[in-house]
C-alpha positions, 0 to 999 in steps of 0.5 A, spaced: 036 591 663 040 597 665 048 597 664 049 597 671 044 591 672 048 588 666 055 589 670 052 587 676 050 580 673 057 579 670 061 581 676 057 575 680 059 570 674 066 573 674 066 571 681 064 564 680 069 563 675 074 566 679 073 561 685 072 555 680 079 557 676 082 557 683 080 550 685 082 547 678 075 546 675 075 548 668 072 555 667 069 553 660 064 548 663 062 553 668 060 558 663 056 553 659 052 551 665 051 558 668 049 560 661 043 555 662 041 558 669 035 562 670 037 570 671 044 570 669 047 572 662 045 567 656 052 566 654 050 560 650 047 566 645 054 570 645 058 569 639 063 564 640 069 569 637 067 574 643 067 568 648 074 566 646 076 573 648 075 572 655 081 567 658 082 564 665 088 562 667 090 560 675 097 563 673 095 570 671 091 575 675 090 570 680 085 566 676 081 572 674 078 572 667 082 577 663 082 579 655 085 575 650 091 573 655 093 580 657 093 582 664 087 586 663 081 583 667 074 583 665 072 586 672 076 592 671 073 594 664 066 593 667 068 597 673 070 603 668 064 602 664 060 602 671 063 609 673 061 612 666 067 612 662 066 611 655 068 605 651 072 610 646 076 613 653 077 605 655 080 604 648 084 610 648 087 608 654 088 601 653 090 601 645 091 593 645 084 593 647 079 592 641 071 594 641 069 586 641 074 585 647 069 590 651 063 587 648 065 580 650 066 583 657 059 586 658 057 579 655 
């Protein structure tokens, strides 16, 4: 799978989670059920520490998945990676981010 394919899949999943968060549905249950669906990222195999780095709150960033409760959206990290910005450049530009945050974003 290419980086762009992984980003496209993750962006689709984020859109689903954002919509469910906006309607008050619990986002973690969405992650677990979508992980078992065919042709989606298998989040069930993801290290639980990485999965816990992604937070969703209807009161923050309009319910978009964010990294560790900060106002750094997962979609922004994915878009930076998709445009060719290196992981090192992202970490330099966002000193509060850690390498595992980027790994959790990509899934």
